[in-house]
C-alpha positions as CSV (number, residue, x, y, z in Angstrom):
1,M,6.9,-8.2,-45.7
2,T,4.5,-11.1,-45.3
3,T,3.4,-14.0,-47.4
4,M,-0.1,-15.3,-47.9
5,V,-1.7,-16.9,-44.9
6,I,-1.9,-20.6,-45.9
7,D,-4.0,-21.8,-43.0
8,K,-7.0,-19.9,-44.3
9,V,-7.4,-20.7,-47.9
10,P,-10.0,-18.5,-49.6
11,A,-13.1,-20.4,-50.4
12,Q,-13.9,-18.1,-53.4
13,E,-11.8,-16.5,-56.0
14,R,-10.4,-13.0,-55.5
15,T,-10.0,-10.5,-58.2
16,L,-6.6,-8.9,-58.7
17,H,-6.1,-5.6,-60.5
18,F,-2.6,-5.2,-61.9
19,V,-1.4,-1.6,-61.6
20,E,1.0,-2.4,-64.4
21,P,0.4,-5.2,-66.9
22,L,2.4,-8.4,-66.6
23,P,5.4,-8.1,-68.9
24,G,4.3,-9.4,-72.4
25,F,0.6,-9.2,-71.6
26,D,-0.3,-5.6,-72.3
27,G,-3.9,-4.7,-71.8
28,L,-4.6,-7.6,-69.4
29,D,-4.9,-6.1,-66.0
30,E,-7.6,-8.1,-64.2
31,F,-7.0,-11.7,-63.0
32,T,-8.8,-14.0,-60.6
33,L,-6.8,-15.8,-57.9
34,T,-8.2,-19.1,-56.8
35,A,-6.8,-21.7,-54.5
36,I,-6.1,-25.0,-56.3
37,D,-5.6,-27.1,-53.2
38,D,-7.1,-27.0,-49.7
39,R,-3.7,-26.3,-48.1
40,G,-3.0,-23.0,-49.9
41,L,0.2,-24.2,-51.6
42,L,-1.0,-23.6,-55.2
43,Y,-3.1,-20.9,-56.7
44,S,-4.5,-20.4,-60.2
45,M,-4.3,-16.8,-61.6
46,R,-6.6,-16.5,-64.6
47,S,-7.1,-13.5,-66.8
48,V,-10.5,-12.0,-66.7
49,Q,-10.1,-10.6,-70.3
50,E,-8.7,-13.8,-71.8
51,R,-10.0,-16.8,-69.8
52,G,-7.6,-19.2,-71.6
53,L,-4.6,-17.4,-70.0
54,R,-3.7,-18.9,-66.7
55,F,-0.7,-19.0,-64.4
56,V,0.0,-21.3,-61.4
57,L,1.5,-19.5,-58.4
58,T,2.6,-20.4,-54.9
59,P,3.2,-18.2,-51.8
60,A,7.0,-17.7,-51.7
61,S,7.2,-18.9,-48.1
62,C,5.7,-22.3,-48.9
63,F,8.8,-23.6,-50.7
64,F,11.5,-20.9,-50.2
65,A,11.6,-19.8,-46.5
66,D,14.8,-18.0,-47.1
67,Y,13.4,-15.9,-50.0
68,H,12.9,-12.3,-48.8
69,P,13.2,-9.8,-51.7
70,D,13.6,-6.2,-50.6
71,L,10.3,-4.4,-51.4
72,S,10.5,-0.7,-51.3
73,A,7.9,1.7,-49.8
74,L,7.2,2.7,-53.4
75,V,5.9,-0.8,-54.2
76,A,3.6,-0.7,-51.2
77,E,2.4,2.8,-52.2
78,A,1.7,1.7,-55.8
79,L,-0.4,-1.2,-54.5
80,G,-2.2,1.0,-52.0
81,A,-0.8,-0.9,-49.0
82,D,0.3,0.9,-45.9
83,D,3.7,-0.7,-45.7
84,A,5.8,-3.2,-47.6
85,A,5.1,-5.6,-44.7
86,D,1.5,-5.7,-45.8
87,V,2.3,-7.2,-49.2
88,D,2.0,-10.9,-50.1
89,I,4.7,-12.4,-52.3
90,L,3.7,-15.1,-54.9
91,L,5.9,-16.9,-57.3
92,I,4.9,-17.9,-60.8
93,L,5.6,-21.6,-61.5
94,T,6.5,-23.5,-64.7
95,I,5.1,-27.0,-64.5
96,S,6.0,-29.6,-67.1
97,S,4.5,-32.9,-65.8
98,G,4.0,-32.3,-62.1
99,L,5.3,-30.7,-59.0
100,T,8.4,-32.8,-59.0
101,D,9.8,-31.0,-62.0
102,A,8.2,-27.6,-61.4
103,T,10.3,-24.5,-61.2
104,A,9.7,-21.1,-59.7
105,N,10.7,-17.6,-61.0
106,L,12.4,-16.0,-58.0
107,R,13.5,-13.0,-60.1
108,A,10.0,-11.8,-61.0
109,P,7.6,-12.3,-58.1
110,V,4.0,-11.2,-58.2
111,V,3.3,-8.9,-55.2
112,V,-0.3,-8.4,-53.9
113,A,-1.8,-6.0,-51.4
114,P,-4.6,-8.1,-49.9
115,S,-6.3,-5.0,-48.6
116,T,-6.8,-3.4,-52.0
117,G,-6.6,-6.3,-54.4
118,H,-3.9,-4.5,-56.4
119,A,-1.0,-6.4,-57.8
120,M,2.1,-6.1,-59.9
121,Q,4.9,-8.3,-61.1
122,L,8.3,-7.0,-60.0
123,V,11.4,-7.8,-62.1
124,L,14.2,-7.7,-59.6
125,D,17.7,-6.6,-60.6
126,D,19.5,-9.4,-58.9
127,D,21.4,-11.9,-61.0
128,T,21.7,-14.3,-58.0
129,L,17.9,-15.0,-58.2
130,S,17.0,-17.8,-60.5
131,M,14.1,-17.6,-63.0
132,N,13.8,-21.4,-62.9
133,R,14.6,-22.7,-59.4
134,R,13.3,-26.2,-58.7
135,L,10.4,-26.2,-56.5
136,I,11.1,-29.5,-54.9
137,P,14.8,-30.4,-54.9
138,D,15.0,-34.1,-54.5
139,Q,12.0,-35.4,-52.5
140,I,8.5,-34.3,-51.7
141,P,8.3,-32.7,-48.3
142,D,5.8,-34.2,-45.8
143,E,3.5,-31.2,-45.9
144,L,2.9,-32.0,-49.6
145,G,1.8,-35.5,-48.8
146,A,4.9,-37.7,-49.1
147,G,4.2,-39.4,-45.8
148,E,0.5,-40.0,-46.5
């Protein structure tokens, strides 16, 4: 499994087609994915059908290097990817006032096959995974600009 390449942030938005609607959002299957920052740490995922609906996501590896959910070959097949290693893993964030209080949903990642643009949100059956894990535990890492 891979995560999004963060050294090459897309200059334009990409269209994602969800092979299954996001839970609670029936009928909304197309979203645009656009980098929010030039480092590729944050992405905006906006519904094409309802432009007011937007999620903020991050590549899982940016903040949770130890996060490696087991993706089956069935997931890769559903997304049109050759292998589960060809799938990017993104986490949906909840942000109240900024990154210092933001949380990530580790139990329901969004998985994307970059080669096809197909995506789905997986709800993992693992009670050890938090649905609201703090993005930044106590201090802002240097790669987020704390030392600048």
